[in-house]
C-alpha positions as CSV (number, residue, x, y, z in Angstrom):
1,M,0.0,0.0,0.0
2,N,1.2,3.5,-0.8
3,T,1.7,5.9,2.0
4,L,1.4,9.6,1.8
5,L,5.2,9.9,2.1
6,D,5.6,7.7,-1.0
7,V,3.2,9.9,-2.9
8,M,5.0,13.0,-1.8
9,E,8.4,11.6,-2.8
10,Y,7.1,10.5,-6.2
11,N,5.6,13.9,-6.9
12,K,8.8,15.6,-5.8
13,E,10.5,13.8,-8.6
14,I,7.9,14.9,-11.1
15,S,8.1,18.5,-10.0
16,N,11.9,18.4,-10.3
17,N,11.6,17.0,-13.8
18,Q,9.1,19.5,-14.9
19,N,11.1,22.6,-13.7
20,N,7.9,24.0,-12.1
21,Q,6.1,24.1,-15.4
22,T,2.3,23.7,-15.4
23,Y,1.2,20.4,-16.8
24,K,-2.2,18.7,-17.1
25,I,-2.9,15.8,-14.8
26,N,-5.2,13.0,-16.0
27,C,-7.1,12.1,-12.9
28,T,-8.5,8.9,-14.6
29,K,-5.0,7.5,-14.5
30,C,-4.5,8.3,-10.8
31,L,-4.6,5.7,-8.1
32,F,-6.7,7.9,-5.8
33,F,-9.4,8.9,-8.4
34,S,-12.8,7.3,-8.2
35,I,-16.3,7.6,-9.7
36,T,-19.3,8.1,-7.4
37,W,-23.0,7.4,-7.7
38,D,-23.8,11.0,-6.9
39,K,-25.0,12.7,-10.1
40,T,-24.1,16.2,-8.8
41,A,-20.6,15.1,-7.7
42,P,-19.6,12.1,-9.9
43,R,-15.8,12.4,-9.4
44,A,-13.8,11.9,-6.2
45,C,-10.3,12.0,-4.8
46,S,-9.6,9.7,-1.9
47,I,-6.3,11.5,-0.9
48,F,-8.0,14.9,-0.5
49,N,-11.3,13.3,0.6
50,F,-13.6,15.3,-1.6
51,K,-15.9,14.9,-4.5
52,G,-17.3,17.2,-7.2
53,Y,-18.5,17.7,-10.7
54,D,-15.1,18.6,-12.1
55,Y,-12.0,16.4,-12.1
56,P,-10.2,16.7,-8.8
57,S,-6.9,18.0,-10.4
58,K,-8.9,20.9,-11.9
59,T,-10.3,21.8,-8.5
60,V,-6.9,21.6,-6.8
61,L,-5.4,23.9,-9.5
62,E,-8.2,26.4,-9.2
63,V,-8.0,26.5,-5.4
64,T,-4.2,26.4,-4.8
65,G,-2.9,27.7,-8.1
66,K,-0.6,24.7,-8.4
67,N,-0.9,21.2,-9.9
68,C,-2.0,18.3,-7.8
69,I,1.0,17.0,-5.8
70,S,-0.7,13.7,-4.9
71,F,-0.9,12.1,-8.4
72,K,0.2,8.5,-8.4
73,P,-0.2,6.4,-11.6
74,K,-2.3,3.3,-11.4
75,K,-0.6,0.0,-12.0
76,F,-2.3,-1.8,-14.8
């Protein structure tokens, strides 16, 4: 199981590689993304513990002004 520390370390590597450039995160490929049965809030993020109509990465970017630091790719 991934811990928050693992997620933070992984995303630290991503941010170092991106040189602080803004990039689009695909929530559907994230381990923490889920779909809900709620028609008004069909998308959720288990790391931030919220759900909404927009993708969680968009909400995080709008609120913080930075990309989501908790993105962790799913293992297929």
